[in-house]
C-alpha positions as CSV (number, residue, x, y, z in Angstrom):
1,X,168.3,-21.3,91.4
2,X,171.8,-20.1,91.8
3,X,173.2,-18.3,94.9
4,X,172.9,-14.5,94.5
5,X,176.0,-12.5,95.6
6,X,174.3,-9.2,96.4
7,X,171.8,-10.8,98.8
8,X,174.4,-13.2,100.1
9,X,176.8,-10.4,100.9
10,X,174.0,-8.4,102.6
11,X,173.2,-11.4,104.8
12,X,176.7,-11.9,105.8
13,X,176.9,-8.2,107.0
14,X,173.6,-8.6,108.8
15,X,174.7,-11.6,110.7
16,X,177.9,-10.0,111.7
17,X,176.0,-7.2,113.3
18,X,173.7,-9.5,115.3
19,X,174.7,-10.0,118.9
20,X,175.2,-13.5,120.2
21,X,172.3,-13.1,122.6
22,X,170.0,-12.9,119.6
23,X,170.9,-16.4,118.5
24,X,167.7,-17.8,120.1
25,X,166.8,-21.4,119.3
26,X,163.8,-21.9,117.0
27,X,160.4,-22.4,118.7
28,X,159.5,-26.0,119.1
29,X,156.3,-27.1,117.5
30,X,154.9,-28.3,120.9
31,X,156.0,-25.1,122.8
32,X,153.4,-24.5,125.6
33,X,153.5,-20.7,125.1
34,X,152.0,-21.2,121.6
35,X,148.4,-21.8,121.1
36,X,148.4,-25.3,119.6
37,X,145.2,-24.5,117.6
38,X,147.1,-21.7,115.8
39,X,149.9,-24.0,114.8
40,X,147.5,-26.8,113.9
41,X,145.6,-24.5,111.5
42,X,148.8,-23.0,109.9
43,X,151.0,-24.6,107.4
44,X,154.8,-24.7,107.7
45,X,157.2,-23.2,105.2
46,X,160.7,-24.1,103.9
47,X,162.9,-21.4,102.4
48,X,166.1,-22.1,100.5
49,X,168.6,-19.4,101.5
50,X,171.4,-18.1,99.3
51,X,174.0,-20.4,100.9
52,X,171.7,-23.3,100.1
53,X,170.8,-23.8,103.8
54,X,167.2,-24.2,104.6
55,X,165.1,-22.0,107.0
56,X,161.7,-23.3,108.3
57,X,158.9,-21.2,109.7
58,X,155.2,-21.0,110.3
59,X,152.7,-18.2,110.2
60,X,150.6,-17.5,113.3
61,X,147.5,-15.3,112.7
62,X,146.8,-12.1,114.5
63,X,143.1,-12.2,115.2
64,X,143.0,-8.8,116.9
65,X,141.4,-10.2,120.2
66,X,144.4,-9.3,122.4
67,X,144.7,-12.9,123.5
68,X,147.9,-13.8,121.7
69,X,151.1,-13.3,123.8
70,X,153.5,-12.3,121.1
71,X,156.4,-12.2,123.6
72,X,156.1,-15.9,123.8
73,X,156.8,-16.1,120.0
74,X,159.9,-13.8,120.2
75,X,162.3,-16.5,119.2
76,X,164.3,-15.4,116.2
77,X,166.2,-16.9,113.3
78,X,168.9,-14.3,112.3
79,X,169.3,-16.0,108.9
80,X,165.5,-15.7,108.1
81,X,165.4,-12.1,109.2
82,X,168.4,-11.2,107.3
83,X,166.9,-12.6,104.1
84,X,163.3,-11.5,104.5
85,X,164.2,-8.0,105.8
86,X,166.9,-7.2,103.3
87,X,166.8,-3.6,102.0
88,X,164.0,-3.1,99.5
89,X,161.0,-5.3,99.7
90,X,160.5,-9.1,99.9
91,X,157.5,-11.0,98.6
92,X,156.3,-14.6,99.0
93,X,154.3,-16.2,96.1
94,X,152.8,-19.5,96.8
95,X,150.8,-21.7,94.3
96,X,147.9,-23.3,96.1
97,X,146.9,-26.9,95.5
98,X,144.5,-27.2,92.6
99,X,141.4,-29.2,93.2
100,X,141.4,-32.4,91.3
101,X,141.5,-36.2,91.8
102,X,144.6,-38.3,91.1
103,X,147.4,-36.5,89.4
104,X,145.2,-33.8,87.8
105,X,145.5,-31.3,90.7
106,X,149.3,-31.8,90.9
107,X,149.8,-31.3,87.2
108,X,147.7,-28.2,87.1
109,X,149.5,-26.7,90.1
110,X,152.9,-27.7,88.6
111,X,152.1,-26.0,85.3
112,X,151.0,-22.8,87.0
113,X,154.2,-22.9,89.1
114,X,156.3,-23.4,85.9
115,X,154.4,-20.5,84.2
116,X,155.2,-18.2,87.1
117,X,158.8,-19.2,87.1
118,X,159.1,-18.2,83.5
119,X,157.3,-14.9,84.1
120,X,159.4,-14.1,87.2
121,X,162.6,-14.6,85.2
122,X,161.9,-11.9,82.6
123,X,160.9,-8.3,82.1
124,X,161.0,-6.1,85.1
125,X,161.6,-9.1,87.4
126,X,165.1,-9.4,86.0
127,X,166.0,-6.7,88.6
128,X,164.9,-9.0,91.4
129,X,166.3,-12.2,92.9
130,X,164.3,-15.4,93.2
131,X,164.4,-18.3,95.8
132,X,162.5,-21.5,96.2
133,X,159.7,-21.7,98.8
134,X,157.7,-24.7,100.0
135,X,154.5,-24.8,101.9
136,X,153.9,-28.2,103.7
137,X,151.7,-29.8,106.3
138,X,153.1,-30.2,109.9
139,X,154.3,-33.7,110.5
140,X,153.2,-34.9,107.0
141,X,149.5,-34.5,107.8
142,X,146.9,-34.1,105.1
143,X,147.5,-31.9,102.1
144,X,150.2,-31.9,99.4
145,X,153.3,-29.8,99.4
146,X,152.7,-26.5,97.6
147,X,155.6,-24.8,95.8
148,X,156.3,-21.1,95.5
149,X,158.9,-18.4,95.4
150,X,160.5,-15.7,97.5
151,X,161.0,-12.6,95.4
152,X,163.4,-9.9,96.6
153,X,163.2,-6.5,95.0
154,X,166.3,-4.6,96.2
155,X,164.9,-1.2,95.0
156,X,161.2,-1.6,96.1
157,X,160.0,-0.5,92.7
158,X,156.4,0.5,92.0
159,X,157.0,-1.2,88.7
160,X,157.5,-4.6,90.3
161,X,154.3,-4.2,92.4
162,X,152.3,-3.4,89.3
163,X,153.9,-6.3,87.5
164,X,153.0,-8.6,90.3
165,X,149.4,-7.4,90.4
166,X,149.1,-7.9,86.6
167,X,150.6,-11.4,86.9
168,X,148.1,-12.4,89.6
169,X,145.2,-10.9,87.6
170,X,146.1,-13.0,84.7
171,X,146.0,-16.2,86.6
172,X,142.8,-18.2,86.9
173,X,141.4,-19.3,90.3
174,X,142.7,-20.4,92.6
175,X,145.2,-17.6,92.3
176,X,148.7,-17.7,93.8
177,X,148.9,-16.3,97.3
178,X,151.0,-13.1,97.5
179,X,152.5,-11.8,100.8
180,X,155.0,-9.2,101.8
181,X,157.3,-9.2,104.8
182,X,157.9,-6.4,107.2
183,X,159.2,-5.8,110.7
184,X,157.2,-4.0,113.4
185,X,158.6,-1.4,115.8
186,X,159.9,-4.1,118.1
187,X,161.7,-5.8,115.3
188,X,159.4,-8.8,115.1
189,X,158.9,-10.2,111.5
190,X,155.4,-10.2,110.0
191,X,153.8,-11.2,106.7
192,X,150.8,-9.4,105.2
193,X,148.8,-11.0,102.5
194,X,148.0,-8.9,99.4
195,X,144.4,-9.4,98.2
196,X,143.3,-8.2,94.8
197,X,142.4,-5.5,94.0
198,X,144.4,-3.6,96.6
199,X,147.7,-2.1,97.7
200,X,150.6,-4.0,98.9
201,X,150.5,-4.4,102.7
202,X,147.2,-2.8,103.2
203,X,144.8,-5.7,102.6
204,X,144.5,-9.3,103.7
205,X,145.6,-11.1,106.8
206,X,148.5,-10.2,109.1
207,X,150.7,-13.1,110.3
208,X,153.6,-13.4,112.7
209,X,156.6,-15.2,111.1
210,X,157.7,-17.8,113.7
211,X,160.9,-19.9,113.2
212,X,160.5,-23.7,113.7
213,X,162.8,-26.6,113.8
214,X,163.9,-28.4,110.7
215,X,161.8,-31.5,110.1
216,X,163.4,-35.0,110.3
217,X,163.2,-35.3,106.5
218,X,162.9,-32.8,103.7
219,X,159.2,-32.2,103.1
220,X,159.4,-33.4,99.4
221,X,161.0,-36.7,100.2
222,X,157.7,-38.5,101.0
223,X,156.3,-37.2,97.7
224,X,159.1,-38.2,95.4
225,X,157.4,-41.5,94.3
226,X,154.4,-39.6,93.0
227,X,156.1,-36.5,91.6
228,X,159.5,-37.4,90.0
229,X,160.8,-40.9,90.7
230,X,157.8,-43.1,89.8
231,X,157.9,-46.7,91.3
232,X,156.2,-48.4,88.4
233,X,154.8,-48.0,84.9
234,X,151.1,-47.7,86.2
235,X,151.9,-44.5,88.2
236,X,153.9,-43.0,85.3
237,X,151.0,-43.7,82.9
238,X,148.6,-41.8,85.1
239,X,150.6,-38.6,84.7
240,X,150.7,-38.8,80.9
241,X,147.0,-39.7,80.7
242,X,146.3,-36.4,82.5
243,X,148.5,-34.5,80.0
244,X,146.8,-35.6,76.8
245,X,144.3,-32.7,76.6
246,X,147.1,-30.1,76.5
247,X,150.1,-32.1,75.2
248,X,149.0,-34.2,72.2
249,X,152.4,-35.9,72.0
250,X,151.7,-37.6,75.4
251,X,149.1,-39.8,73.6
252,X,151.7,-40.8,71.0
253,X,154.1,-41.9,73.6
254,X,151.5,-43.9,75.5
255,X,150.6,-45.6,72.2
256,X,154.3,-46.7,71.9
257,X,154.1,-48.0,75.5
258,X,151.0,-50.0,74.7
259,X,152.8,-51.6,71.7
260,X,155.4,-53.0,74.0
261,X,155.0,-56.6,75.2
262,X,153.3,-56.7,78.7
263,X,155.8,-59.2,80.0
264,X,159.4,-59.0,78.9
265,X,162.5,-60.9,79.9
266,X,166.1,-60.3,79.4
267,X,167.9,-62.6,76.9
268,X,170.9,-64.8,77.6
269,X,173.4,-62.1,76.7
270,X,174.7,-59.5,79.3
271,X,173.0,-56.0,79.6
272,X,175.5,-53.3,80.7
273,X,174.5,-49.7,81.6
274,X,177.1,-46.8,81.6
275,X,176.0,-43.8,83.6
276,X,177.7,-40.5,84.6
277,X,177.3,-36.7,84.6
278,X,177.4,-34.8,81.4
279,X,180.9,-34.7,79.7
280,X,182.3,-37.7,81.6
281,X,182.8,-39.5,78.3
282,X,179.7,-41.8,78.4
283,X,178.9,-41.7,74.7
284,X,182.5,-42.3,73.5
285,X,183.1,-45.1,76.1
286,X,179.8,-46.9,75.4
287,X,180.5,-46.8,71.6
288,X,184.1,-48.1,72.0
289,X,183.1,-50.8,74.5
290,X,180.1,-51.8,72.3
291,X,182.5,-52.5,69.4
292,X,185.0,-54.3,71.6
293,X,182.3,-56.6,73.0
294,X,180.5,-56.8,69.6
295,X,177.5,-55.5,71.5
296,X,174.4,-53.6,70.5
297,X,174.6,-50.0,71.5
298,X,171.4,-48.2,72.8
299,X,170.9,-44.8,74.1
300,X,168.2,-43.3,76.4
301,X,165.7,-41.9,75.7
302,X,165.2,-44.2,72.7
303,X,165.0,-42.7,69.2
304,X,161.2,-43.3,68.8
305,X,160.5,-40.8,71.7
306,X,163.6,-38.5,71.6
307,X,161.9,-36.5,68.7
308,X,159.6,-35.1,71.4
309,X,162.3,-34.5,74.0
310,X,162.4,-30.7,73.7
311,X,158.7,-30.5,74.2
312,X,158.8,-32.4,77.5
313,X,162.0,-30.7,78.7
314,X,160.1,-27.4,78.6
315,X,157.4,-28.8,80.8
316,X,157.2,-28.9,84.7
317,X,159.2,-31.5,86.6
318,X,156.4,-34.0,87.1
319,X,155.7,-34.2,83.3
320,X,159.4,-34.1,82.3
321,X,160.3,-36.9,84.6
322,X,157.3,-39.0,83.6
323,X,158.5,-38.6,80.0
324,X,162.0,-40.1,80.8
325,X,160.5,-42.7,82.9
326,X,158.2,-43.9,80.0
327,X,161.3,-43.8,77.8
328,X,162.9,-46.3,80.1
329,X,160.0,-48.7,79.8
330,X,160.0,-48.4,76.0
331,X,163.8,-49.0,76.1
332,X,163.3,-52.1,78.2
333,X,161.4,-53.7,75.4
334,X,164.2,-53.1,73.0
335,X,166.8,-54.3,75.5
336,X,164.8,-57.6,76.0
337,X,164.7,-58.1,72.2
338,X,168.4,-57.3,71.5
339,X,169.8,-59.3,74.5
340,X,168.6,-62.5,72.8
341,X,171.1,-62.0,70.1
342,X,174.1,-60.1,71.5
343,X,175.4,-58.2,74.5
344,X,173.7,-54.8,75.1
345,X,175.5,-51.6,76.1
346,X,173.2,-48.7,77.1
347,X,174.1,-45.0,77.5
348,X,172.0,-44.1,80.5
349,X,169.0,-45.8,81.9
350,X,166.9,-45.6,85.1
351,X,169.7,-44.5,87.4
352,X,170.2,-41.2,85.6
353,X,166.4,-40.6,85.5
354,X,166.3,-41.0,89.3
355,X,169.5,-39.3,90.3
356,X,168.8,-36.1,88.4
357,X,165.2,-36.0,89.5
358,X,166.1,-36.4,93.2
359,X,169.0,-33.9,93.1
360,X,166.8,-31.3,91.3
361,X,163.7,-31.7,93.4
362,X,165.3,-31.7,96.9
363,X,166.5,-28.2,97.8
364,X,169.2,-27.5,100.3
365,X,172.5,-29.3,101.1
366,X,173.5,-32.9,100.5
367,X,172.3,-34.0,103.9
368,X,168.8,-33.0,103.0
369,X,168.7,-35.8,100.3
370,X,166.7,-39.0,101.1
371,X,168.9,-41.2,103.4
372,X,170.8,-44.2,102.1
373,X,168.5,-47.3,101.5
374,X,165.5,-45.2,101.0
375,X,162.9,-46.8,98.8
376,X,163.4,-44.0,96.2
377,X,166.8,-45.4,95.4
378,X,165.4,-48.9,94.6
379,X,165.1,-50.1,91.0
380,X,161.4,-50.4,89.9
381,X,160.1,-54.0,90.2
382,X,158.4,-53.9,86.8
383,X,161.4,-52.5,84.9
384,X,163.9,-54.8,83.1
385,X,167.0,-54.8,85.3
386,X,170.5,-54.7,83.8
387,X,173.4,-57.0,84.9
388,X,175.8,-54.3,85.8
389,X,175.8,-50.5,86.0
390,X,179.1,-48.5,85.6
391,X,179.2,-44.9,86.8
392,X,181.9,-42.7,85.1
393,X,183.2,-39.8,87.3
394,X,185.6,-37.0,86.5
395,X,186.7,-34.0,88.6
396,X,184.9,-30.7,88.0
397,X,187.9,-29.1,86.2
398,X,188.1,-31.9,83.7
399,X,184.4,-32.0,83.1
400,X,184.3,-28.3,82.4
401,X,187.2,-28.6,80.0
402,X,185.4,-31.3,78.1
403,X,182.1,-29.3,77.9
404,X,184.0,-26.2,76.6
405,X,185.7,-28.4,74.0
406,X,182.4,-29.7,72.6
407,X,181.5,-26.6,70.7
408,X,177.8,-27.4,70.9
409,X,174.7,-26.2,72.6
410,X,174.5,-27.0,76.3
411,X,171.4,-28.6,77.8
412,X,169.8,-27.1,81.0
413,X,171.4,-29.8,83.0
414,X,174.8,-29.1,81.6
415,X,174.5,-25.5,82.4
416,X,173.4,-26.3,86.0
417,X,176.2,-28.9,86.4
418,X,178.7,-26.3,85.1
419,X,177.6,-23.5,87.4
420,X,176.4,-25.3,90.5
421,X,179.0,-27.4,92.3
422,X,176.4,-28.3,95.0
423,X,174.1,-29.7,92.3
424,X,176.9,-31.9,90.9
425,X,177.6,-33.2,94.4
426,X,173.9,-34.1,95.0
427,X,173.7,-35.9,91.6
428,X,176.7,-38.0,92.3
429,X,175.5,-38.8,95.9
430,X,172.2,-39.9,94.5
431,X,173.9,-42.1,91.9
432,X,176.1,-43.7,94.6
433,X,173.0,-44.5,96.8
434,X,171.3,-46.5,94.1
435,X,170.6,-50.1,94.9
436,X,169.6,-53.4,93.1
437,X,171.7,-52.9,91.1
438,X,174.2,-50.4,92.6
439,X,176.7,-48.5,90.5
440,X,180.4,-49.5,90.0
441,X,182.4,-46.2,90.1
442,X,184.9,-45.8,87.4
443,X,187.6,-43.0,87.4
444,X,187.2,-41.3,84.0
445,X,189.8,-38.7,84.4
446,X,192.6,-40.6,82.6
447,X,192.7,-40.6,78.7
448,X,190.0,-42.4,76.9
449,X,192.1,-45.6,76.1
450,X,192.8,-46.1,79.8
451,X,189.2,-45.5,80.8
452,X,187.9,-47.9,78.1
453,X,190.4,-50.6,79.2
454,X,189.3,-50.2,82.8
455,X,185.6,-50.6,81.9
456,X,186.3,-53.7,79.7
457,X,188.3,-55.2,82.6
458,X,185.5,-54.6,85.2
459,X,182.9,-56.0,82.8
460,X,184.9,-59.1,82.1
461,X,185.8,-59.7,85.7
462,X,182.2,-59.3,86.8
463,X,180.9,-61.9,84.4
464,X,183.9,-64.2,85.0
465,X,182.9,-64.3,88.7
466,X,179.3,-65.4,88.0
């Protein structure tokens, strides 16, 4: 979700008015002033701010027994207050985990989250601004990470309240949890839950919003291998098997996977992958290099599954990434066959599947990405491995110039890459951290003849050194 200038400008003005003495460090999770039972029961939350920074907080219940010393919880995060107490009204909407064994619960929750995202991006909600919200277990304890949204209504419209109520009524149980943020007379930040039927702020629990320290790793990093970067074919299959009841095409793709040989091996000829962001010249370079090397040219996803690409591109991330992952395994079967007869050049393979998935899933700044050498950057053990991977890179200005010159419809990823410099940076960093095999970076800014000559030279030198 892009940075929103209106809210961003307000936050800048808010922070300028804050006195330095208010810059109190976040409460530590083990702070003695906080009842540990409260924090143990509560979940932690991660909010992506307009500047792409991340704010972490927890909710401590007000049980009305007079036993809670709220002055001990007076630590404040000016960024969080500026965002959640902006003029108008700010809501939180969290999709609860859906009961179900294996991937079923994750997929159902992901589809509900995806549905809400579509609804919150149209109609009266166009007047609002939306940010990503995560709900996670402290210190990675039991429970899966739940996704949600922060919705800022700058005008505090009754129309928005009614639309939210209608949206929740239309959802089946377990319904998303809706809260509204408000400051008390002393300036402390609270959240009230909205229970249906009811009036915003008048029903449900009351919770104190307490800033906490940033966790050592982004809460979604441990879940990447079971949500977007699947480590093997077996895990990927599990996702699609759960999708068959509502996406018939999932069965068609699994049938194609089943027709592939169980054990495949690369032939005697080299297998070369060319990767890169959109508009870096991948397709042109792969075609020209293929002709120069008299190689077979393959493109991912393979033609036998690309007919269903639009269907799966419109699905939640876990399903969309499983589609591209299965495409890689189907592609591997074709690579094994073709590499017995000639060199094989591939326009994208596993590296692009993983790099885009990681950069999309992990909110925040580049330092929130999984650290270098993390297992998520390792090539799957059961997927046919190429001999060499080349990564084409161009500067942002050149890439935009090429996209504009295409004169064709842009994919969602192309739009995101064009509008979001941070996203481009995270994709490139993810590419550069891939291992076994790693990527050989190629400067693709010069004219195509120079780039093609450079690629051919790298390939020939690589195989000459073996």
